[in-house]
C-alpha positions as CSV (number, residue, x, y, z in Angstrom):
1,X,-103.9,-20.7,-236.6
2,X,-106.8,-19.6,-234.4
3,X,-106.1,-22.4,-231.9
4,X,-102.5,-21.3,-231.4
5,X,-103.6,-17.7,-230.7
6,X,-106.2,-19.0,-228.1
7,X,-103.5,-21.1,-226.2
8,X,-101.1,-18.2,-225.7
9,X,-103.1,-16.1,-223.2
10,X,-104.2,-19.3,-221.4
11,X,-100.6,-20.4,-220.9
12,X,-99.6,-17.0,-219.7
13,X,-102.4,-17.0,-217.2
14,X,-101.3,-20.4,-215.9
15,X,-97.7,-19.2,-215.6
16,X,-98.8,-16.1,-213.7
17,X,-100.9,-18.2,-211.3
18,X,-97.9,-20.5,-210.7
19,X,-95.7,-17.5,-210.1
20,X,-98.1,-16.0,-207.6
21,X,-98.3,-19.3,-205.9
22,X,-94.5,-19.6,-205.7
23,X,-94.2,-16.0,-204.3
24,X,-96.8,-16.8,-201.7
25,X,-94.9,-19.9,-200.7
26,X,-91.7,-18.0,-200.4
27,X,-93.4,-15.3,-198.2
28,X,-94.8,-18.0,-195.9
29,X,-91.4,-19.7,-195.5
30,X,-89.8,-16.3,-194.8
31,X,-92.4,-15.6,-192.1
32,X,-91.7,-18.9,-190.4
33,X,-87.9,-18.4,-190.3
34,X,-86.5,-17.2,-186.9
35,X,-85.6,-13.6,-186.9
36,X,-81.9,-12.8,-187.1
37,X,-80.4,-11.1,-184.1
38,X,-79.7,-7.4,-184.3
39,X,-76.5,-6.1,-185.6
40,X,-73.8,-7.9,-183.7
41,X,-71.3,-5.1,-183.9
42,X,-73.8,-2.6,-182.6
43,X,-74.6,-4.9,-179.6
44,X,-70.9,-5.3,-178.7
45,X,-70.4,-1.6,-178.9
46,X,-73.3,-0.9,-176.6
47,X,-72.0,-3.5,-174.1
48,X,-68.5,-1.9,-174.1
49,X,-70.0,1.6,-173.5
50,X,-72.1,0.2,-170.6
51,X,-69.0,-1.4,-169.0
52,X,-67.0,1.8,-169.4
53,X,-69.8,3.8,-167.8
54,X,-70.0,1.4,-164.8
55,X,-66.2,1.4,-164.3
56,X,-66.3,5.2,-164.4
57,X,-69.1,5.3,-161.8
58,X,-67.2,3.0,-159.5
59,X,-64.0,5.0,-159.8
60,X,-65.9,8.2,-158.9
61,X,-67.4,6.5,-155.9
62,X,-64.0,5.2,-154.7
63,X,-62.6,8.7,-155.1
64,X,-65.3,10.2,-152.9
65,X,-64.9,7.6,-150.1
66,X,-62.5,8.4,-147.2
67,X,-59.0,6.9,-147.6
68,X,-58.5,3.7,-145.6
69,X,-54.8,3.4,-146.6
70,X,-51.8,5.5,-146.0
71,X,-51.5,8.7,-148.0
72,X,-48.6,9.3,-150.4
73,X,-45.3,9.2,-148.4
74,X,-47.1,7.9,-145.3
75,X,-46.5,4.7,-143.3
76,X,-48.0,1.7,-145.3
77,X,-50.6,-0.5,-143.7
78,X,-49.0,-3.7,-142.5
79,X,-45.7,-2.1,-141.5
80,X,-44.3,-1.1,-138.1
81,X,-45.4,2.4,-136.8
82,X,-42.3,4.7,-136.3
83,X,-41.3,4.9,-132.7
84,X,-41.3,8.3,-130.9
85,X,-41.1,9.9,-127.5
86,X,-43.0,13.2,-127.2
87,X,-44.0,15.5,-124.3
88,X,-47.6,16.0,-123.1
89,X,-48.6,19.6,-123.4
90,X,-52.4,19.4,-123.0
91,X,-55.3,17.1,-122.4
92,X,-54.8,14.3,-119.9
93,X,-51.6,13.0,-118.6
94,X,-48.2,14.5,-118.1
95,X,-44.5,14.0,-118.8
96,X,-43.4,12.1,-121.9
97,X,-45.2,9.5,-124.0
98,X,-43.1,6.6,-125.4
99,X,-44.9,4.8,-128.2
100,X,-42.8,1.7,-127.7
101,X,-43.9,1.5,-124.1
102,X,-47.5,1.2,-125.2
103,X,-46.9,-2.2,-126.9
104,X,-49.5,-4.8,-125.9
105,X,-52.3,-2.2,-126.3
106,X,-53.9,-0.8,-129.5
107,X,-53.0,2.8,-130.1
108,X,-54.8,5.5,-132.2
109,X,-52.6,8.5,-133.2
110,X,-54.6,11.5,-134.3
111,X,-52.7,14.3,-136.1
112,X,-54.4,17.6,-135.6
113,X,-54.0,21.4,-135.5
114,X,-56.1,24.1,-133.7
115,X,-56.3,26.0,-137.1
116,X,-57.9,23.0,-138.8
117,X,-61.7,23.2,-138.9
118,X,-62.3,19.5,-139.5
119,X,-60.0,18.7,-136.6
120,X,-62.0,21.0,-134.3
121,X,-65.2,19.2,-135.4
122,X,-63.6,15.8,-134.9
123,X,-62.3,16.5,-131.3
124,X,-65.6,16.0,-129.4
125,X,-66.3,12.8,-131.3
126,X,-62.8,11.5,-130.5
127,X,-63.1,12.4,-126.8
128,X,-66.6,10.8,-126.6
129,X,-65.4,7.6,-128.2
130,X,-62.3,7.4,-126.1
131,X,-64.3,7.9,-122.9
132,X,-66.9,5.3,-123.9
133,X,-64.2,2.7,-124.7
134,X,-63.1,2.5,-121.1
135,X,-59.5,1.9,-121.8
136,X,-59.9,-0.5,-124.7
137,X,-57.3,1.6,-126.6
138,X,-54.9,4.5,-126.1
139,X,-55.5,7.7,-128.0
140,X,-52.8,10.2,-128.6
141,X,-53.3,13.6,-130.3
142,X,-50.1,14.8,-132.0
143,X,-50.2,18.5,-132.8
144,X,-49.0,19.9,-136.1
145,X,-47.2,23.2,-136.2
146,X,-49.0,25.1,-133.4
147,X,-47.1,26.9,-130.7
148,X,-46.7,24.6,-127.7
149,X,-48.3,27.2,-125.4
150,X,-51.6,26.9,-127.4
151,X,-52.0,23.2,-126.8
152,X,-53.1,23.3,-123.1
153,X,-55.8,26.0,-123.6
154,X,-57.1,24.1,-126.7
155,X,-57.4,20.9,-124.6
156,X,-59.3,22.7,-121.9
157,X,-61.6,24.3,-124.4
158,X,-62.7,20.9,-125.8
159,X,-62.4,19.1,-122.4
160,X,-59.9,16.6,-123.8
161,X,-58.9,13.8,-121.4
162,X,-56.4,12.0,-123.7
163,X,-52.8,13.2,-124.1
164,X,-52.2,16.1,-126.6
165,X,-48.5,15.9,-127.6
166,X,-46.2,18.6,-128.9
167,X,-44.0,17.6,-131.9
168,X,-40.8,19.7,-131.9
169,X,-39.7,20.5,-135.4
170,X,-42.6,18.3,-136.8
171,X,-40.3,15.2,-136.9
172,X,-43.1,12.8,-136.0
173,X,-45.5,14.3,-138.5
174,X,-42.7,13.9,-141.1
175,X,-42.0,10.3,-140.0
176,X,-45.7,9.4,-140.5
177,X,-45.9,11.3,-143.8
178,X,-48.7,13.5,-142.7
179,X,-49.5,16.0,-145.5
180,X,-53.2,16.6,-144.6
181,X,-55.1,16.8,-141.4
182,X,-56.8,15.3,-139.6
183,X,-55.0,12.0,-140.2
184,X,-55.5,9.1,-137.8
185,X,-53.4,5.9,-137.6
186,X,-54.8,2.7,-136.0
187,X,-52.0,0.7,-134.6
188,X,-52.4,-2.8,-133.2
189,X,-51.0,-4.2,-129.9
190,X,-47.8,-5.3,-131.8
191,X,-47.1,-1.9,-133.1
192,X,-48.3,-2.6,-136.7
193,X,-50.3,0.0,-138.7
194,X,-53.6,-1.6,-139.6
195,X,-55.5,1.3,-141.1
196,X,-55.1,5.0,-141.8
197,X,-57.8,7.6,-142.4
198,X,-56.9,10.9,-144.0
199,X,-60.2,12.5,-143.2
200,X,-62.4,13.6,-140.4
201,X,-63.5,10.4,-138.6
202,X,-67.2,9.3,-138.5
203,X,-68.8,6.6,-136.5
204,X,-68.5,4.3,-139.5
205,X,-64.8,4.9,-140.1
206,X,-64.1,4.8,-136.4
207,X,-65.7,1.3,-136.2
208,X,-63.7,0.2,-139.3
209,X,-60.4,1.4,-137.8
210,X,-61.1,-0.1,-134.4
211,X,-62.1,-3.4,-136.0
212,X,-58.8,-3.5,-137.9
213,X,-56.9,-3.5,-134.5
214,X,-59.2,-6.1,-133.0
215,X,-61.7,-3.9,-131.1
216,X,-65.4,-4.3,-131.6
217,X,-67.0,-1.0,-130.6
218,X,-70.8,-0.4,-130.7
């Protein structure tokens, strides 16, 4: 009877030792296993949020950039520029300007008004570029809504040497879908609209516009 009582604690001690040994082995195996990747659903969610953020940033950037295509209702890029014949009321030249007669030569049509602050800021840049181009393109300034008597004094004030045209009844402005000024159309030698900027031109946008009609300008 005494022998049986002595064996009980010994057996339990052995069992405990085996159990500890087994647990240690399990812990060692668990430590050696490669860690599972983080929560997959959470990772996908973060990726989607990042993509949405990037797209939103790009959209904002594009919204802030000047428009290089025709405005709503304007003449689409790649189509023929509407023909017109308008009288010269200021700047350089005299008589009538026939757009069709200018085929074979790139033409820039700048829609402006003396009451438009960006137009007034843009005029010296246009004149300087036109002068430096030495005839590489024809520049026409089509007035919007000003009295015809005001065009000549305005041209003298800014020392404009390219023709400033009067648009009776605003028919040409309407044909070109001009709803905001300044607006500048770049037309190639075949009479096709190649680019449109509904903004005050800068050296960069001027280069882009001229390049679209085949003119490389420094």
